[in-house]
C-alpha positions as CSV (number, residue, x, y, z in Angstrom):
1,V,17.8,-15.5,-1.3
2,L,14.9,-13.8,-3.2
3,G,13.9,-17.1,-4.8
4,K,13.7,-18.7,-1.4
5,K,15.4,-21.9,-2.6
6,F,15.7,-23.6,0.7
7,F,16.6,-27.2,1.5
8,K,16.7,-29.3,4.6
9,A,20.1,-30.7,5.8
10,D,20.7,-32.1,9.2
11,N,17.1,-31.3,10.1
12,L,17.8,-27.5,9.6
13,L,16.4,-25.3,6.9
14,Q,19.4,-24.0,4.8
15,I,20.1,-21.9,1.8
16,R,23.0,-22.0,-0.7
17,F,24.6,-18.6,-0.9
18,G,27.9,-17.9,-2.6
19,G,28.6,-21.6,-2.9
20,R,28.2,-22.3,0.8
21,D,25.3,-23.8,2.7
22,I,24.1,-21.4,5.4
23,P,21.4,-22.1,8.0
24,Y,18.3,-20.1,7.4
25,D,16.2,-18.3,10.1
26,D,12.5,-17.6,9.4
27,H,13.0,-14.2,11.0
28,F,15.6,-13.1,8.4
29,R,14.7,-10.0,6.5
30,V,16.7,-8.2,3.8
31,Y,16.1,-4.5,3.0
32,L,17.5,-3.0,-0.1
33,T,17.7,0.8,-0.8
34,S,18.4,2.8,-3.9
35,K,19.3,6.4,-4.6
36,M,17.4,6.2,-7.8
37,S,14.2,8.2,-7.7
38,N,12.3,5.6,-9.7
39,P,14.1,2.3,-9.9
40,H,12.9,-0.2,-12.5
41,Y,13.0,-3.9,-11.8
42,T,12.1,-6.8,-14.1
43,P,8.7,-8.4,-13.6
44,E,10.4,-11.6,-12.3
45,V,12.2,-9.6,-9.6
46,S,9.2,-7.3,-8.8
47,I,6.9,-10.2,-7.9
48,M,9.4,-11.4,-5.2
49,L,9.7,-8.0,-3.6
50,T,7.7,-5.5,-1.7
51,I,8.6,-2.1,-3.1
52,V,8.1,1.0,-0.9
53,N,8.5,4.4,-2.4
54,F,9.5,7.0,0.1
55,T,9.7,9.8,-2.4
56,V,8.8,13.2,-0.8
57,T,6.9,15.6,-3.1
58,F,6.9,19.3,-2.6
59,E,3.1,19.4,-2.3
60,G,3.1,16.7,0.3
61,L,5.8,18.4,2.4
62,E,4.0,21.7,2.0
63,E,0.7,20.2,3.3
64,Q,2.4,18.6,6.2
65,L,4.3,21.8,7.3
66,L,1.1,23.8,6.8
67,G,-0.7,21.4,9.1
68,D,2.0,21.8,11.8
69,V,1.8,25.6,11.6
70,I,-2.0,25.6,11.8
71,L,-1.9,23.2,14.7
72,E,0.4,25.5,16.6
73,E,-1.3,28.8,15.7
74,C,-5.0,27.8,15.4
75,P,-5.6,24.3,16.8
76,K,-9.4,24.7,16.3
77,I,-8.9,25.1,12.6
78,E,-6.6,22.1,12.4
79,E,-9.1,20.0,14.3
80,T,-11.9,21.0,11.9
81,R,-9.6,20.2,8.9
82,S,-8.8,16.8,10.3
83,K,-12.5,16.1,10.9
84,L,-13.3,17.1,7.3
85,I,-10.6,14.8,5.9
86,Y,-12.1,11.9,7.8
87,E,-15.6,12.8,6.6
88,I,-14.5,13.1,3.0
89,S,-12.9,9.6,3.3
90,D,-16.1,8.2,4.7
91,F,-18.2,9.8,2.0
92,Q,-15.9,8.4,-0.7
93,K,-16.4,4.9,0.8
94,Q,-20.1,5.4,0.9
95,L,-20.1,6.6,-2.7
96,K,-18.1,3.6,-3.8
97,H,-20.5,1.3,-2.0
98,I,-23.5,2.9,-3.6
99,A,-22.0,2.8,-7.1
100,D,-21.2,-0.9,-6.6
101,R,-24.7,-1.6,-5.4
102,I,-26.2,0.2,-8.5
103,L,-24.0,-1.8,-10.8
104,E,-25.0,-5.0,-9.1
105,L,-28.7,-4.1,-9.4
106,L,-28.2,-3.2,-13.1
107,A,-26.4,-6.5,-13.8
108,K,-29.3,-8.5,-12.2
109,A,-32.1,-6.5,-13.7
110,S,-34.1,-7.7,-16.7
111,E,-35.5,-5.4,-19.4
112,E,-38.9,-5.4,-17.7
113,T,-37.7,-4.7,-14.2
114,I,-34.8,-2.3,-14.9
115,L,-37.0,0.8,-14.3
116,E,-38.7,-0.5,-11.2
117,N,-35.8,0.1,-8.8
């Protein structure tokens, strides 16, 4: 199933599974779960999957609960906190854009023009 080895038979898309030919539906999805905290898959399997890690950390849970308490007790502070988080995210994007632009200018500059910009 993971290898998506389909074939057409009787004008239907089918897949061989357990020695039987089964009609395949494009809307079919398979979800696998594991109790392992950090499961390891071979590279061949990993490229065929989308791995989602739902691990809950103590720090993440603490931050989420603190946000809920602050929202209940002091909504103005939580509003300010949320606004600051968005601003920090925007500033980080701007910083990355500026750094990329500087690297681009340095890559294109010659020895004579490097100090002009």
